[in-house]
Backbone bond lengths (Angstrom), bond angles and torsions (degrees), N, CA, C in turn:
res aa  C-N    CA-C-N  psi(-1)  N-CA   C-N-CA  omega(-1)  CA-C   N-CA-C  phi
1 M - - - 1.501 - - 1.396 112.78 -
2 S 1.348 121.42 137.24 1.358 129.41 174.39 1.486 113.80 -133.01
3 R 1.259 121.36 154.21 1.446 126.61 177.50 1.451 108.39 -144.84
4 T 1.438 113.90 152.70 1.389 121.02 -178.57 1.595 103.49 -124.96
5 V 1.280 114.70 135.76 1.453 123.83 178.08 1.551 111.01 -129.14
6 V 1.323 109.39 129.53 1.476 115.10 -179.76 1.606 106.73 -114.64
7 V 1.289 117.01 131.76 1.475 123.94 -178.33 1.507 107.83 -126.92
8 R 1.378 115.53 129.14 1.434 120.34 177.70 1.465 106.56 -129.58
9 Y 1.339 115.46 142.56 1.462 125.99 179.05 1.452 114.60 -160.72
10 E 1.311 116.01 155.03 1.506 120.86 -178.37 1.509 108.99 -111.85
11 T 1.410 115.77 129.30 1.431 116.75 176.96 1.504 115.62 -91.16
12 R 1.255 121.81 162.64 1.395 120.54 170.03 1.600 109.10 -64.81
13 P 1.217 118.48 144.39 1.565 119.46 -173.01 1.568 108.99 -55.13
14 E 1.337 120.12 -39.17 1.343 123.94 -172.13 1.649 111.72 -75.04
15 A 1.350 108.66 -19.61 1.593 113.01 179.25 1.530 110.62 -97.53
16 A 1.231 123.54 -5.07 1.462 127.23 -167.41 1.656 107.16 -62.51
17 D 1.249 114.41 -49.28 1.576 115.67 179.76 1.416 113.56 -65.99
18 D 1.414 118.44 -35.26 1.435 116.84 174.33 1.544 110.72 -70.56
19 N 1.237 119.86 -39.16 1.465 122.33 176.00 1.663 109.87 -54.87
20 Q 1.307 112.16 -42.29 1.494 110.85 179.01 1.564 109.18 -71.24
21 R 1.192 115.87 -46.36 1.540 117.63 173.54 1.579 111.61 -40.66
22 L 1.314 116.39 -49.49 1.383 122.34 -175.28 1.576 111.86 -70.98
23 I 1.290 111.85 -32.85 1.595 115.63 176.23 1.580 105.53 -72.63
24 E 1.193 123.47 -38.98 1.471 127.84 176.82 1.545 111.53 -55.21
25 A 1.399 112.11 -39.88 1.476 117.84 -175.66 1.571 105.68 -74.20
26 V 1.323 119.66 -32.21 1.454 121.78 170.32 1.530 114.19 -56.28
27 F 1.283 112.28 -47.14 1.456 118.64 -177.60 1.613 107.51 -70.94
28 D 1.308 120.00 -33.06 1.438 119.46 178.07 1.537 109.77 -65.86
29 Q 1.333 113.16 -36.43 1.544 117.96 176.67 1.517 113.43 -66.76
30 L 1.408 113.71 -44.96 1.412 119.84 173.83 1.507 115.88 -54.83
31 A 1.322 115.60 -43.36 1.507 119.03 177.69 1.531 111.00 -68.46
32 A 1.344 119.18 -33.59 1.477 119.36 177.79 1.435 113.78 -73.80
33 D 1.295 116.74 -43.49 1.469 124.04 -173.07 1.588 112.85 -84.76
34 D 1.311 114.49 -32.17 1.469 116.85 -174.61 1.487 117.93 43.91
35 P 1.361 116.41 67.02 1.438 116.70 -170.80 1.568 116.11 -74.94
36 G 1.297 114.10 -13.63 1.462 120.76 -176.47 1.410 113.67 66.11
37 G 1.320 124.08 169.19 1.404 128.81 -178.57 1.540 118.22 67.26
38 L 1.323 113.23 18.04 1.495 118.17 -175.56 1.454 109.88 -145.60
39 R 1.366 114.26 134.82 1.400 118.89 168.64 1.553 102.53 -123.20
40 Y 1.347 114.22 136.42 1.440 114.54 -170.20 1.492 111.03 -153.12
41 A 1.372 114.75 128.09 1.419 121.68 179.86 1.459 111.88 -135.18
42 V 1.364 120.08 147.90 1.456 129.36 -177.63 1.446 105.26 -131.07
43 F 1.356 116.83 127.04 1.447 125.74 171.40 1.495 111.55 -112.15
44 R 1.394 114.89 137.79 1.527 119.99 168.51 1.455 104.20 -105.35
45 L 1.253 117.82 119.48 1.440 124.50 179.76 1.506 113.81 -68.50
46 A 1.330 112.00 163.56 1.501 117.71 -178.03 1.518 118.46 -56.69
47 D 1.388 113.68 -23.39 1.463 112.80 176.65 1.398 116.64 -73.47
48 G 1.335 117.57 -9.39 1.502 125.14 176.51 1.435 116.44 85.20
49 V 1.362 118.48 -8.94 1.439 120.12 -176.65 1.561 114.01 -127.53
50 T 1.277 115.88 -2.18 1.461 117.93 175.65 1.524 113.14 -106.46
51 F 1.278 115.14 134.01 1.463 121.61 -170.89 1.535 107.38 -124.51
52 V 1.347 119.53 139.04 1.363 131.28 179.17 1.577 110.74 -121.86
53 H 1.356 116.82 118.28 1.395 114.10 176.26 1.506 107.19 -115.02
54 V 1.348 115.35 139.64 1.512 123.94 178.06 1.464 107.71 -122.27
55 A 1.306 116.72 114.16 1.416 123.18 173.44 1.569 116.22 -112.47
56 M 1.315 119.53 123.79 1.438 121.31 173.79 1.469 109.19 -113.23
57 V 1.360 117.25 116.28 1.370 125.08 -167.24 1.556 105.41 -112.29
58 E 1.319 115.36 128.06 1.484 126.44 170.40 1.422 108.73 -88.63
59 G 1.302 122.02 133.84 1.406 126.88 172.29 1.544 110.17 87.63
60 E 1.319 113.87 -166.91 1.387 123.77 -177.10 1.523 114.84 -87.96
61 T 1.227 124.89 -19.81 1.374 131.29 -167.64 1.567 111.72 -101.94
62 D 1.371 115.29 124.18 1.419 116.81 175.73 1.485 109.67 -88.66
63 L 1.330 117.73 114.25 1.393 121.25 -171.56 1.535 120.52 -76.74
64 L 1.315 114.79 -28.38 1.386 120.07 -178.84 1.537 115.54 -52.45
65 P 1.267 114.95 -46.77 1.594 113.83 -176.00 1.516 113.43 -63.89
66 R 1.368 116.45 -17.62 1.427 122.80 175.07 1.505 115.63 -75.53
67 L 1.337 117.13 -13.85 1.453 119.65 179.92 1.527 111.63 -85.14
68 S 1.405 117.50 135.99 1.405 123.75 173.64 1.545 115.60 -56.42
69 A 1.301 107.75 -39.73 1.555 115.06 -178.67 1.501 111.29 -72.45
70 F 1.360 118.30 -28.43 1.518 116.85 176.12 1.521 108.46 -77.71
71 A 1.363 117.15 -30.97 1.408 114.02 173.51 1.465 115.11 -67.48
72 E 1.272 119.31 -30.09 1.473 124.65 175.08 1.515 107.37 -72.82
73 F 1.312 119.09 -42.41 1.489 114.78 169.43 1.445 122.92 -55.05
74 Q 1.385 109.44 -38.02 1.606 115.75 -179.89 1.472 108.26 -77.10
75 R 1.381 123.94 -30.35 1.468 121.00 179.72 1.531 106.19 -65.12
76 G 1.343 116.67 123.79 1.426 123.93 172.73 1.544 107.37 85.31
77 H 1.244 118.42 7.56 1.531 120.60 -178.80 1.496 107.40 -60.26
78 R 1.295 120.03 -44.27 1.410 121.78 178.27 1.553 118.20 -57.64
79 D 1.288 109.57 -28.16 1.505 115.78 174.91 1.556 115.01 -74.81
80 R 1.257 111.19 -21.50 1.573 118.41 -173.98 1.507 109.80 -95.53
81 V 1.343 120.78 -14.44 1.448 119.59 -173.08 1.500 113.85 -108.22
82 I 1.270 115.74 159.69 1.525 118.89 169.72 1.551 105.94 -109.65
83 G 1.242 110.92 112.12 1.517 122.32 -177.53 1.441 113.49 76.04
84 P 1.314 123.14 167.68 1.467 124.94 -177.79 1.534 111.58 -70.93
85 P 1.368 114.75 150.91 1.476 118.01 174.89 1.539 105.03 -67.67
86 V 1.409 111.65 150.16 1.512 121.89 172.89 1.534 107.42 -101.68
87 S 1.337 116.79 116.68 1.396 123.31 -177.31 1.534 109.43 -118.56
88 A 1.372 119.33 139.58 1.373 125.11 -178.29 1.574 108.59 -149.97
89 E 1.256 116.98 141.48 1.437 122.84 171.62 1.569 104.39 -76.44
90 A 1.361 115.70 148.29 1.421 121.78 -176.35 1.510 109.81 -139.43
91 S 1.374 111.94 156.59 1.438 117.86 172.71 1.411 112.66 -112.20
92 L 1.378 120.07 131.36 1.287 127.60 -173.87 1.662 106.30 -81.83
93 L 1.393 115.03 117.50 1.421 117.71 -176.30 1.545 113.21 -94.84
94 G 1.348 112.87 -20.68 1.427 118.34 179.82 1.414 108.80 170.71
95 A 1.394 115.79 154.60 1.484 124.70 -176.19 1.523 108.02 -148.60
96 Y 1.331 113.40 146.25 1.429 118.69 172.09 1.430 106.87 -137.14
97 R 1.452 110.89 114.82 1.518 119.56 -179.87 1.591 108.71 53.17
98 F 1.149 119.04 38.35 1.468 120.93 -178.03 1.526 108.54 -118.62
99 L 1.306 118.86 125.53 1.387 125.85 177.81 1.553 111.88 60.85
100 T 1.255 118.38 37.66 1.461 122.01 172.76 1.486 114.73 -103.63
101 P 1.333 109.96 140.26 1.542 110.61 -175.84 1.519 116.68 -62.26
């Protein structure tokens, strides 16, 4: 079983760079730990304050919450954002050279 989740949110302008730094730490830990079963991408939109996370999880377990770097990213997230994140499950209809190793 696999599922895809897309999360979109806007940060306060003064918090956007810190948010990016925390996201980069998550990717550093993913590269070091290589937990498998996860495809993950984060985009910072051209406005500089909107972020879009796309997580494709294989199996029943969501691996991101197990990462210490992700816990650090989530700590204080409410203080960095304007309004709540919008999260939705999504279905992949097709991809071309996207999220490939």
